[in-house]
N, C-alpha and C positions, 0 to 999 in steps of 0.2 A: 530459532531468537531471535525475535523485537522488539525494540523495545517504543516504551511510548513513553512520550515527557521524561525521557530518563530512565524509567524503570521499566527491567527485562519485562514479556511478558512473552506468558506457550502461546507463538504463532499458530496453534493447533484448535484457539479458543478464540484467541483476534480474530480468523477466518469465518466467514458466514458459517456456519454448524447449521446444514437444514435438520437434519436428521433428530437434532435435541428441541430445536425451535416445533417441529411437526410431531416430537414423544411431547411438550409442552403442551403446546394445542389442547392436541387429542386428548391427555389427562385431564385435564382441566374443562374438555367440552362432556367428559364421561363423568368427571367427581359428579359438575355440577348436574349431572341426568337421575347421580346413583349405583350410578357401575363401581364394584369394585373393585376389581382386576387390575385395573391398568395403575404402577404408582413410579412414582420417578427415580432413579438409583441417584445414588449420592455423585456420580459424574459430572450426571447433569447439569446437580444443583450447583457443582465448582463451574461451572462450563460458563451454567447462565450469569450466576454472580458476576463470575469474571468481566463476562463481558457486558453489565452491568456495571461495572466499575469502572470499564475503560471508558464505556460510553458518556456516563456522566461524567468523565473527568474532560475529555473532548468537548460535550456540547459548553461544556462552565468554561474553557477554555475560551471557544467561538464568542460566547453571548455572554458576559460577563454582568453583562447589566441588564438582559433579560430572567438569568436564572441566580440568583445571589450562592453564596455557598449554601445558611442554611436552610434555603428552598432545597438547595441540590441533594443535600446532608439529611434532609424528612424526605425527599425521596426514597435516596436509597432505605433509609432504615424503614421504609413502612415498605418496600420490595422484597427485603431481607426478609420479611418475619412472613411474610407472601410465599414468599419460595421454602422457608425452613417449614411453615405447617405441609406445603403440598409433598414436603420431601419426608418425614417425620410423623405423617399421620401411618400408620397399618390396619386399616378394618377386619384386613386378610389376614391377625390376627399373628404375622408375624413379625413378631418382636421380640425377639430370641438376644433382642441386646441387654435385655433390661432384667434376665431372669434371674441376678445377684440383687439387685436394688427393689425390681419392682415398679419401678419410676417411667411410666408415662413421659414423652418427650414431646408437651407442648409447651413451646415459649410461647409466650412468656409469662405463663400460668404456673401456678403451684399448684401441692393438693390440697384441699379445702382439708379445714378446719370444725367446720360444721360436723352434730353428727352425719354418722354411715346413714340414711333411708334401706340400710341392705340389713341382712344376715347373715350369717354362714355357721351351718348346723354339717351334725354327722348321723350317724342312724348310727353310732353306737360308741359308748364311753374308753369301750378298752377297745385292743385289739391285738391279732394275734401273727406270730411271724407267716408272711404268708399271707393271707386273708384278706377278707376283702368290703369294703368298706365305702358307701353312698355317701356321699357331697353334695350337699343342695349349696347352692346359694341363692339366691331373694329379696325380692324389698318386702321391707318388714307389714304387719297385718295393718291395713285400711288404706296404704300410702297409691297414688294414683304412680311415682317415678317408675320412669323405666332407663334402663344400662344398656350402650351399646358395647360396650366392652369388656374384659378381663382378664387376670390374668392369677394361675388356681395354681401353687403346688403346694407343699406338703413338708415342713419343716423339721428339725430336731432342734435342741443345746446341748451341748456337754460342757458343762461351767459355764463361763465365759463368749466360749465359744463358740460358735451359729454354725448348722449344719444343714448342706441344705445342696441339690432334694433331695430329697426321699422316700425313696418308694418308685411307685408308675402309675400312670394309671392305663386301664381297660376297656376295652368294648366301646372307644372313641369311635361317634359319625361323625366321619371327614365331613360332612354337605351344615353340620355346625358346630364344628369345633373342628380348632389347630392345635396338633399336636411337635409341641414343642421338646427336639434333646440337652436341656440344659447338663449344661458340665458335660457336655455328653453322655448321658443316664437319658437312651429311649425312652419318650412318650415318660418325663418326669413334672413338663408342665406342661398346661394345656391354654389355652384361649378362644379366643373366636376365630369365629370360621364369616362372618362377615360382620357389617355395620347396624347390621337389622335394628328393633332395639325389641328388647325382653323385662321379662320379669321374674325370669326362673330357669337358672339352670340346674343340670342332675348327674352327676360323673363318676364310675367306679372306679377307687384306690383299691389295685393289689400293694397290701405290705410286703417290703424287703424280708428275706428266705430265712435273714442273723436278725438277733431281734437284741446289741447291744445299744441300739438308737434310746430303747426308754422309750421315756414321756413324746408324743409327735403331738403338733397342728399344722392347722392350715391356715396358708397365710392368701391373703386375696384380696389384689387392684383391682377396684373398678370402676367405670367409664362413663361418665352417665352422659357427653356431653365434651364437645371439645378442650372448653373453660372449668369444668367441672370434675374432677373424680377424685378419687378418694383411696388412699397405698395402704397397704399392709394392713389390712383386716383381719384380723384372728382367730381363730375357734377357740375354742377349749382344748386341752390339750386329752390325747389319749392314752391313756394307762395303756403297758407291755404287756397283756397275760399270758402271763407260760405256762398254766394250767394243758395247754395242750402241749406243751412243745417235748420231745422225746428228751431230747439234754438233761431239760428239767430234773424228769424222772427217775433217769438215769443217776444223776446228780444224788436224792431222795432218796432212791433203794443204796446207792452206797453208805449212803450216814446211816441206814438202819443195820444194815449187815456190822460196819462199824462197830454200833453200841452193842446186837449181840455178841461179838468178839469180846468188849472188855466184858459183859454180864461172866460169860461164859469163866472170863482167868480171874475174875475177883470169886 
């Protein structure tokens, strides 16, 4: 451990780190060209920011007249925003950390409050345990809007409690979509596989085999670009159709037998 200006600094971050430097340069070059497979790790971001802090501190100490405090702070903030943006953009859809709140990490921007130019629909207003539902996310009619990213998940409510995720997605085309295992539930959530612009996506969802969820709904986050996105756009609720549920048939049969017994007794 070494110190700079009396402040302990991890020497592994102070020493030149050519691997981080090459990774950063490669990432910046690839991202500008539209290649979407390489993204910085949190460790690289921390190393970059730490080196930046040390560099700015030394620069300000050695030439206070040339770089006033306000200028160095402004530069630091600008570089931090740039680095954070590079670290938290995930065009390949690997956004499992957003499973719960479905919130993109796009500092300093917040979700849009305007009317979303998208709609979320399902192939049926009801579902059966183990049944399949087609879920469609698309732009509204006569709109030229496109979206680059999305996050889609089925949810339910038990009173005030939010239950998520519900069920799983099947027949996922890995060239177009990324399957996420939220809450350790396989294929329970889906996002994009690349940052390619699109106007419509369709996915197949399989209901859970148990039927204690009752009503469920689908929730989606749509990302138009880095600065513009809508969070938790919900579909209409789907009711549980228990008419084909064997358990429900057994219950009805038992009730019928009980009524016959009571009638015979009377």
